[in-house]
N, C-alpha and C positions, 0 to 999 in steps of 0.2 A: 459564929457570925457568918467567917469568910465563905462556907458555903450554902448560907443562901443568898447571898449576893452573886457569887458564883455562877449559882443555877438560873435564880431571875437573870442575870447575862443572858445567860445560853437560849435560854426561853425569848427572850426578847432579842436574838439575836437571828431568830429563828421564824417570830409572829411577823417582824418587818421583812425578812427575808420570801416569806408566804405572803404579805401585802404585796410589795414589788410582786411578784410574780401575777397575784391576782389582778393587778392595773393592767401586766401587759400584753392579761392576755382578753382582760375583757374591762373596761373603766368605766366600776359604777358611778349611779348620777350622784347617791350621796353617799361619796369620800368619808365622810366621819363615820356615819352609820357603818360601815365597811371597817374600820378601822378598827370600830367598839367591838365589833361581831368577832371580828380573828383575834383581838389582843383579847377577849372572853373566853376565849377556846381552852387561851393559855395557862388562866389562871386555875382552872383544877386539876392542874399537870403540876402545876408548883407543888402542892402537899403532896402529891402522887413523889415527884421523883423528889423531891427531899426523904421522903420516908424510904423509898425504895434502894438510894444509896450511901454507903459508908460515911460517915463523919468524916473522913479528909480525904473525901472524892478519887481513892487510893494514891493525891499526890500532896498534900497539903500536910505542912510540918505538925508535926502535934499540936505547937502550940498556937496555934489555927486554928484548930479542931476542937478544942475543949467548951466550946459554948454550949452553955442545955437549948436543948434538942428545944423549944417552945418559943426561945428568943431567937436561936438562927431563922426559922419557921418566920416569926414573927418580921426581923430587919429586910430577910430575904422576901418576902410578897411588898413590905412596904417597898424594900428596892425596885420591884419590879411594877410597880404601880407606877416609882416616880419616872422609873424610864417611859414609862407610857405616854405620862405628859410630858418630859422633853421630845420627844419621839412627836406627840402630835404638835406639839409650838414650831420644831425645825421644819415637819412638814409643811404643815400651813403659813410658812416665813417663805418660804422658796414654793408656794403652790400660789400666793393670793402678795406679797408683799408688793404694793406698788411700787418703791424703790427700788427694788431688786427687777421689775420690768421696766423702768424706766433705763436705767442702768446698761441692759442687756439691748432694746433698743438703741442706745445712745451706742451700744460698740457694735453694731448692725453697721451704725450710718455714724462713722468718725464725724466731728466739728457739723452735727446739728443744731439749729435754732429751735430756739425756748417755743418760735411756734409748731414748729412741726414737733415737736413732742407735744403740745396742746395739743395738734389734730390726730397722733396716735393715742392720747389718752381724752379724751369725749367724756370730761367731769360727769356730763349731764347720765352716760351712760353708765361710767363706773359705780356712781351714785344707787342709780336704781337697781344694779344686777347687784351691790351688796341686798339693796334690801329687798329683794328676793331671793334671794340667798336664805338672810334671816325668815322670811316667810316660810321658805323647804325644811330651816332645820326648828320650826317650832317657835324664835323667838317673836315675834313679831307677825300681828293680822290685820288684813282689811275690812273693815266696818264701817257703811256707807262712804266709802271712798275719803274715810281717814286711816294712816296707820295710826294703830296703838300695840301695846304690851302685852304678850300671853301672859298668864303666872311664869311659864318657866324664863320670858324676857324680865318680867320684873322681879324677880330673884336672882337673876346672875347681872341685872344693872344692880341690884340691892347690894351685891358681895362685891361689884368691881369698884364702886362706890362709898365703902369699907373698906377697902386694900389699899387707896389712894391714899382714905385719910387715914389710917395707919402709917403707911409711911409717907406720909406730909407729902405728898404730890397735890399738883393740881387738879380742880375737879373734872376738868377734861374737854375739850371742844364739842 
Protein backbone atom coordinates (compact mmCIF):
# COMPACT_ATOMS: atom_id res chain seq x y z
CA UNK A 1 0.00 0.00 0.00
CA UNK A 2 2.83 2.40 0.83
CA UNK A 3 4.40 1.75 -2.55
CA UNK A 4 1.27 2.89 -4.39
CA UNK A 5 0.86 6.01 -2.28
CA UNK A 6 4.54 6.95 -2.67
CA UNK A 7 4.37 6.50 -6.44
CA UNK A 8 1.17 8.57 -6.59
CA UNK A 9 2.87 11.32 -4.57
CA UNK A 10 5.83 11.32 -6.94
CA UNK A 11 3.61 11.43 -10.04
CA UNK A 12 1.45 14.15 -8.49
CA UNK A 13 4.52 16.28 -7.81
CA UNK A 14 5.64 15.65 -11.39
CA UNK A 15 2.34 16.76 -12.94
CA UNK A 16 2.08 19.80 -10.66
CA UNK A 17 5.60 20.87 -11.71
CA UNK A 18 4.72 20.34 -15.38
CA UNK A 19 1.51 22.32 -14.91
CA UNK A 20 3.37 25.20 -13.23
CA UNK A 21 5.98 25.23 -16.00
CA UNK A 22 3.21 25.15 -18.63
CA UNK A 23 1.46 28.12 -17.03
CA UNK A 24 4.74 30.07 -16.94
CA UNK A 25 5.60 29.32 -20.57
CA UNK A 26 2.15 30.09 -21.95
CA UNK A 27 -0.96 30.55 -19.86
CA UNK A 28 -3.74 28.40 -21.36
CA UNK A 29 -7.14 29.89 -22.13
CA UNK A 30 -8.92 27.00 -20.41
CA UNK A 31 -6.95 26.32 -17.25
CA UNK A 32 -9.06 23.42 -15.97
CA UNK A 33 -8.80 21.61 -19.29
CA UNK A 34 -5.03 22.05 -19.15
CA UNK A 35 -4.93 20.69 -15.58
CA UNK A 36 -6.95 17.63 -16.61
CA UNK A 37 -4.88 16.92 -19.73
CA UNK A 38 -1.59 17.11 -17.86
CA UNK A 39 -2.98 14.94 -15.04
CA UNK A 40 -4.41 12.43 -17.54
CA UNK A 41 -0.92 11.85 -18.91
CA UNK A 42 0.21 10.62 -15.48
CA UNK A 43 -2.68 8.17 -15.00
CA UNK A 44 -1.38 5.48 -17.41
CA UNK A 45 2.12 6.06 -16.06
CA UNK A 46 1.01 4.98 -12.59
CA UNK A 47 0.39 1.26 -13.33
CA UNK A 48 3.49 1.17 -15.51
CA UNK A 49 5.72 2.58 -12.76
CA UNK A 50 3.96 0.42 -10.16
CA UNK A 51 4.58 -2.72 -12.21
CA UNK A 52 8.22 -1.91 -13.04
CA UNK A 53 9.38 -1.01 -9.52
CA UNK A 54 10.20 -3.48 -6.74
CA UNK A 55 7.72 -4.00 -3.90
CA UNK A 56 9.95 -2.13 -1.45
CA UNK A 57 10.93 0.70 -3.83
CA UNK A 58 14.52 0.00 -2.69
CA UNK A 59 13.92 1.67 0.70
CA UNK A 60 10.66 0.57 2.34
CA UNK A 61 10.88 -1.75 5.35
CA UNK A 62 9.65 -5.29 4.71
CA UNK A 63 6.54 -4.75 6.88
CA UNK A 64 5.48 -1.84 4.63
CA UNK A 65 5.85 -3.76 1.38
CA UNK A 66 3.71 -6.81 2.07
CA UNK A 67 0.52 -5.51 0.41
CA UNK A 68 -0.93 -7.50 -2.46
CA UNK A 69 -0.25 -6.16 -5.94
CA UNK A 70 -3.89 -5.26 -6.66
CA UNK A 71 -4.54 -3.57 -3.31
CA UNK A 72 -1.39 -1.48 -3.67
CA UNK A 73 -2.30 -0.57 -7.23
CA UNK A 74 -5.85 0.39 -6.25
CA UNK A 75 -4.87 2.49 -3.21
CA UNK A 76 -2.15 4.24 -5.20
CA UNK A 77 -4.51 5.13 -8.05
CA UNK A 78 -7.14 6.28 -5.58
CA UNK A 79 -4.56 8.45 -3.80
CA UNK A 80 -3.43 9.87 -7.15
CA UNK A 81 -6.99 10.87 -8.04
CA UNK A 82 -7.58 12.36 -4.58
CA UNK A 83 -4.33 14.36 -4.86
CA UNK A 84 -5.65 15.71 -8.16
CA UNK A 85 -8.92 16.84 -6.60
CA UNK A 86 -7.12 18.40 -3.63
CA UNK A 87 -4.77 20.30 -5.94
CA UNK A 88 -7.63 21.56 -8.11
CA UNK A 89 -9.37 22.87 -4.98
CA UNK A 90 -6.14 24.58 -3.87
CA UNK A 91 -5.53 25.97 -7.37
CA UNK A 92 -8.98 27.50 -7.70
CA UNK A 93 -8.88 28.87 -4.18
CA UNK A 94 -5.67 30.72 -5.01
CA UNK A 95 -6.82 31.68 -8.52
CA UNK A 96 -10.45 32.70 -7.90
CA UNK A 97 -11.02 33.31 -4.21
CA UNK A 98 -12.75 36.64 -3.69
CA UNK A 99 -11.73 36.68 -0.03
CA UNK A 100 -8.08 36.13 -0.88
CA UNK A 101 -8.14 38.82 -3.58
CA UNK A 102 -9.71 41.34 -1.19
CA UNK A 103 -7.10 40.53 1.47
CA UNK A 104 -4.31 41.11 -1.07
CA UNK A 105 -5.83 44.47 -2.07
CA UNK A 106 -6.10 45.53 1.58
CA UNK A 107 -2.46 44.52 2.06
CA UNK A 108 -1.51 46.73 -0.91
CA UNK A 109 -3.56 49.65 0.47
CA UNK A 110 -3.45 49.57 4.26
CA UNK A 111 -6.29 51.41 5.95
CA UNK A 112 -8.60 51.46 2.93
CA UNK A 113 -12.30 52.08 3.31
CA UNK A 114 -15.11 49.71 2.43
CA UNK A 115 -16.00 51.97 -0.50
CA UNK A 116 -12.45 51.65 -1.84
CA UNK A 117 -12.73 47.86 -1.64
CA UNK A 118 -16.10 48.00 -3.41
CA UNK A 119 -14.48 50.15 -6.10
CA UNK A 120 -11.89 47.47 -6.73
CA UNK A 121 -14.50 44.69 -6.87
CA UNK A 122 -17.49 45.76 -8.88
CA UNK A 123 -20.14 43.11 -8.16
CA UNK A 124 -21.72 43.56 -11.60
CA UNK A 125 -18.43 42.76 -13.32
CA UNK A 126 -17.64 39.94 -10.90
CA UNK A 127 -20.96 38.16 -11.53
CA UNK A 128 -20.70 38.64 -15.31
CA UNK A 129 -17.16 37.22 -15.27
CA UNK A 130 -18.29 34.18 -13.25
CA UNK A 131 -21.22 33.47 -15.58
CA UNK A 132 -18.91 33.73 -18.62
CA UNK A 133 -16.50 31.23 -17.03
CA UNK A 134 -19.44 28.89 -16.37
CA UNK A 135 -20.42 29.22 -20.04
CA UNK A 136 -16.84 28.51 -21.18
CA UNK A 137 -16.78 25.40 -18.98
CA UNK A 138 -20.12 24.17 -20.33
CA UNK A 139 -22.29 24.62 -17.22
CA UNK A 140 -24.65 27.30 -18.61
CA UNK A 141 -25.77 28.59 -21.99
CA UNK A 142 -27.52 31.71 -23.22
CA UNK A 143 -30.81 31.01 -25.04
CA UNK A 144 -32.95 33.94 -26.28
CA UNK A 145 -31.27 36.26 -23.78
CA UNK A 146 -31.85 33.94 -20.80
CA UNK A 147 -29.27 31.88 -18.92
CA UNK A 148 -30.03 28.21 -18.42
CA UNK A 149 -28.19 25.16 -17.17
CA UNK A 150 -26.73 22.67 -19.61
CA UNK A 151 -26.99 18.96 -18.82
CA UNK A 152 -23.51 19.23 -17.30
CA UNK A 153 -24.69 22.16 -15.14
CA UNK A 154 -27.81 20.24 -14.05
CA UNK A 155 -25.73 17.22 -13.04
CA UNK A 156 -23.30 19.43 -11.13
CA UNK A 157 -26.05 21.32 -9.26
CA UNK A 158 -27.91 18.09 -8.42
CA UNK A 159 -24.71 16.57 -7.05
CA UNK A 160 -23.95 19.79 -5.14
CA UNK A 161 -27.48 19.91 -3.66
CA UNK A 162 -27.35 16.24 -2.64
CA UNK A 163 -23.96 16.75 -1.01
CA UNK A 164 -25.27 19.76 0.93
CA UNK A 165 -28.30 17.72 2.12
CA UNK A 166 -26.08 14.82 3.19
CA UNK A 167 -23.85 17.21 5.14
CA UNK A 168 -26.93 19.00 6.56
CA UNK A 169 -25.83 22.37 5.18
CA UNK A 170 -28.11 25.18 4.11
CA UNK A 171 -29.30 24.92 0.48
CA UNK A 172 -26.93 27.72 -0.57
CA UNK A 173 -27.37 31.28 -1.65
